[in-house]
C-alpha positions as CSV (number, residue, x, y, z in Angstrom):
1,M,-112.9,-58.4,-133.4
2,I,-109.5,-59.7,-131.9
3,V,-108.5,-56.0,-131.8
4,E,-111.7,-54.8,-130.0
5,T,-111.3,-57.3,-127.5
6,V,-107.8,-56.7,-126.8
7,L,-108.7,-52.8,-126.5
8,N,-111.6,-54.0,-124.4
9,L,-109.3,-55.5,-122.0
10,I,-106.8,-52.5,-121.8
11,V,-109.6,-50.5,-120.8
12,Y,-110.8,-52.9,-118.3
13,V,-107.5,-52.8,-117.0
14,I,-106.9,-49.3,-116.6
15,L,-110.4,-49.0,-115.2
16,W,-109.7,-51.4,-112.4
17,I,-106.3,-49.4,-111.9
18,V,-108.4,-46.2,-111.6
19,S,-110.7,-47.5,-109.0
20,L,-107.9,-48.4,-106.5
21,F,-107.4,-45.0,-105.8
22,P,-109.6,-43.3,-103.4
23,T,-112.5,-41.2,-103.9
24,I,-112.6,-37.9,-103.3
25,P,-115.2,-36.6,-101.0
26,R,-117.6,-33.9,-102.2
27,M,-116.9,-30.3,-100.7
28,N,-119.4,-27.7,-99.7
29,L,-118.4,-24.6,-101.9
30,D,-121.2,-22.4,-100.7
31,F,-118.8,-19.7,-99.4
32,L,-117.7,-18.9,-102.7
33,N,-121.1,-17.4,-103.6
34,G,-120.5,-14.6,-101.1
35,V,-116.8,-14.1,-102.9
36,I,-118.3,-13.9,-106.2
37,R,-121.1,-11.7,-105.0
38,V,-118.4,-9.3,-103.6
39,L,-116.2,-9.2,-106.7
40,S,-119.4,-8.9,-108.8
41,L,-120.3,-5.3,-106.7
42,I,-116.5,-4.3,-107.2
43,D,-116.8,-5.1,-110.9
44,M,-119.8,-2.4,-111.1
45,F,-117.7,0.5,-109.7
46,V,-114.2,-0.6,-111.4
47,S,-112.9,-3.0,-114.0
48,L,-111.4,-6.1,-112.2
49,R,-109.1,-6.1,-115.2
50,V,-107.7,-2.6,-114.2
51,V,-107.6,-3.9,-110.6
52,S,-105.6,-6.8,-111.5
53,V,-103.1,-5.2,-113.5
54,C,-102.7,-2.6,-111.1
55,L,-102.0,-5.2,-108.6
56,L,-99.4,-6.7,-110.8
57,V,-97.4,-3.7,-111.2
58,L,-97.7,-3.1,-107.5
59,F,-96.2,-6.2,-106.8
60,A,-93.4,-6.0,-109.6
61,V,-92.5,-2.8,-108.2
62,L,-92.3,-3.7,-104.5
63,N,-90.1,-6.8,-105.5
64,I,-87.9,-5.2,-108.1
65,R,-84.8,-5.3,-106.0
66,L,-85.6,-9.4,-105.9
67,I,-86.2,-9.3,-109.7
68,W,-83.1,-7.4,-110.4
69,S,-80.7,-9.8,-108.2
70,V,-82.5,-12.4,-109.9
71,I,-81.6,-11.2,-113.6
72,M,-78.4,-10.7,-112.4
73,W,-77.5,-14.0,-111.0
74,V,-78.5,-15.3,-114.6
75,V,-76.3,-13.0,-116.2
76,R,-73.1,-14.0,-114.0
77,K,-74.0,-17.7,-114.8
78,L,-73.3,-17.0,-118.3
79,P,-69.9,-18.0,-119.2
80,F,-69.4,-15.4,-121.8
81,M,-70.4,-12.5,-119.3
82,Q,-67.5,-12.9,-117.1
């Protein structure tokens, strides 16, 4: 009984603290229906998994110089590699 009362008190304090935060207004997300419809149309012709993998590979190829420079920077920071 005492444990339950203490836990209820803790819950009420936590709920009071949470109630102090401002409420987030509801947003109208109807525009996402069009995006989902377009993606489903694309998915009928080409698999979206294949498209996403192709985009990741394209991103990596276009940024290979940056990726290589970051790798070399990390290697140079290792004390035994100098």
